[in-house]
N, C-alpha and C positions, 0 to 999 in steps of 0.2 A: 378164941381167936377166929377171925375170918379166914376161910380157906378158898383157894382157887387153883384150878389146873389149866395150864396153857400148853396146848400142843403146838410146838414150834414150827411156824411157817412165817416167811417174811411179810406176808400180807397182814398179819395179826398185829394190831397196835400195841398189845402187851409185850409181844416178842420184840418189837422195834424198840420200845422203851427199855426193856431188860438188856438188850444188846448194848445200848448206849451206856447204861449204868454199870453193867458187869464187865464189858469188854472195851467198848469205845472205839472210835476211829482214830487213825494216825493223825499227827499234827501237821501244820503247814510245812515245816521243815522237811519232814519225811516225805510229804507229797511232792514238794519241789524236787527232791532227790530222785524220786521215782519217775517223774515226768522227764527230767533231764536224761536219765538212763534210757527211757523209751525213745526219746528223740535221737539219741546216739545209735541205739540198736536198730531202729527202723529208718534212720537217715531222714528224719522229718524236718520240714521247715514250713512255718506259716506263710500265707494262709492256706489251710486245707480244711475240708469239711470232715468233722469228727462226730461220731455217734458213741456216747458213753452208755453202755448197756449195764444195768444194775448200778446206776451212778450213786446210790445212797444219798448222802448229804451233799453231794456234788463237788467233793474235794478235787478230783482230777479235772472235772469239767471246768471248774472255776480257774484252776491254775492254767489250763490250756487256753482258755479264753483270754486270760491276762497276757498270754504270750502271742496272741493274734490269730488263734485258730477259730473257726466258726463251729460252734459246738451245740449239739442237741443231747440232752440226757434223759434216759427213761429208767423207771424203777416201778416196783409194785408197792413200795412202802410210802404211803401218803405223807406221814409225818416227816420223813427224810426229805421228800420233795419240797415240802413247805419250807423247811430250813434252807434248802438249796436256793429256792426262789428268793427268799429273804436276803440271803448273802449276795446273790447276784445283783439284786436291786441296790443293796447297801454299797457294793463296790462299783456300781455303774457299769455292769457287764451285761451284754445282750446274749442271753442263753435261753433256749427253749427247753423247759422241763416238762415231761409228759408222764402221766400215770399209765404205764403200758408195759406189757410183757414183750420179751424178745420175739416170741412166737406170733405176736399180733402185728409186727412190722409190715407195712404195705409199700414202702418206698422201693424203687427199683433203680439201681446204679446211681446212687446219690452221693455216697460217702467215700472219701479217700481212706479213712481209717475207722474201724470199729474197735473200741476199747472195751474189754470185759475184764475188769481188774478185781482181784479178790472175789472171783465169781464162783458161786456154789451151784453145782449141777445136781446134787443128790436129792433135792426135793422134787425134781421134775420126773414125770413118767417117761418111758421110752418114746411114746408118741410125741409128747411135748418137746423132748430133747431134739428129736428129728426136725420138728417144725421150727424150733428155736434157731438151730444152726443153719437150716436152709433159708430161713427168712433173713438172717444176718448175711449169708452169702449173697442173696439176691439184692440186698440193699447196697452192696459195695459196687463201686465203679470197676471197670474191667481190670485196672491195675491196682485195685484197692487191696488193703491188708486188714486182717483181724489179728489183734494181740489179745490172747486169752491167758490170764494169770489165775490159776486155780486157788480156791480156798475150799476147805472141807476135807473129809477123810480120803486117804489113798490106800490102794491095795498094793502092797509090796511083796514080791515073790519071796517065799521062805520065811517071812516074818511071823512070829507068834504074837497074837494080840491078847494081852492079859487084861482081865477086868481090873480097873483102877477105881479107888475111892479116895475122896479128900474131904477135909473139914476146915473151914476158915471162919474165924471170928473177926468181925469188923464193928467195933463199938456195940451197938444194940442189935446188930444183925449177925445171923449165923447162916453160913452157906454150906450145904452138904451136896456133893456131886458124885456121880457114878458113871463110868463109861465102860462099854464093852462092845465087841463085834459079834454079829450073829447073821449068818447066811449072806455075807457081803454088805451088810449095813452096820453103821455105827449107831449104837443106842446110847443115849445120854439122858440121865435124869438129874435135875438140879433142884434142890429144895431150899428156898430162901425163907428163913424165919426172922421176921422183923418185929422185935418187941415194941419198938416205938410206935409202929403203925398197927400193932396188934393183929398181924396177918401172917399167913403161911401161903406161899405160892410155890407150886410144883411145876417146873418146866420139863416137858417131855419132847425129846427130839429123836427122830429116826431118819437117818440120812445115808443114802447109798454111797459106797466107796468106789473109786475108779482106779484102774491101773493105767499105766502109760499107754498100753495097746488099746484099752477101752476108749480113751479120749481121742487118740489118733483115728480110730475107726469111726467115731462120731463125726469128726471133722472131714474125713474122706467121703463119708456117705452124704454129707451136705453139699459136696461139690468141690472142696478145696483140693487142688492137685499138687501143690508144693507146700510142705509143712516142715518147719524147723522146730524140733523138740528140744527145749532147753531146760537147764536146771534153775536158771535165774536170769535177771535182767542184764547181767554182765555178759551174757552170751555163752556161758559154759554149757557144753553139750549135756543133754539129759541122759540118764541111765534108768533102767526099770526101778532102781532103788531111790533115785533122786531126780525128780521132775516137777514141773509146775508151770512152765511158761511155754506157750505155743505161738509161733509166728506163722500165720497162714496166708497164702497168696491166692487170690481168686483165680488169676491166670496161671498158666503153666510155668 
């Protein structure tokens, strides 16, 4: 059998394809529900200028453009951006999609809203994280807002993180996975044995985990002076055990 090892980062085409195959993106119904909750939570009305950071296949960007917002989407995954551009063209929507990191933003006081949804922080170094959020802060208008909804591992006070293993069989495909925490990082190995393709692919991921205070500190260091820490898009307050949504105001 052919063998390959993929060290998981979003820039890797193999990782991009594997995510679509093994995890996938939420459907249009789920996306509409999320955007509706975002509009209510932030009291948004089009037309506003929106930057979708880590836009993926453009699901939120497309939905917001359909509602009348002026949207720019950026991501590091070239294949996802190609899909997003194709969908925008098919639907007759004017959206600018760019292959770009958040830390590479150069706009100043342009956007009313920056959306960073299902956003993974754990692959970035401390230096890049600082540039990432500072660049986002700088790109917002004075009354602009950042909505950050986290994806990825979290550090929960008092929780014991056990090593877990699983085995799944799907037709001619066998998937073995192992997850554990080590020194503040989640380590994950996933081995996919595909008899039909006669190949074995091992995906290796090492992603830093964040606590509520870690995320809040990153946002404060970037310049955000008022931060609402929430459990969900319904506006329920966060706790150190349950968190994931941050509404950040550039102004005080």
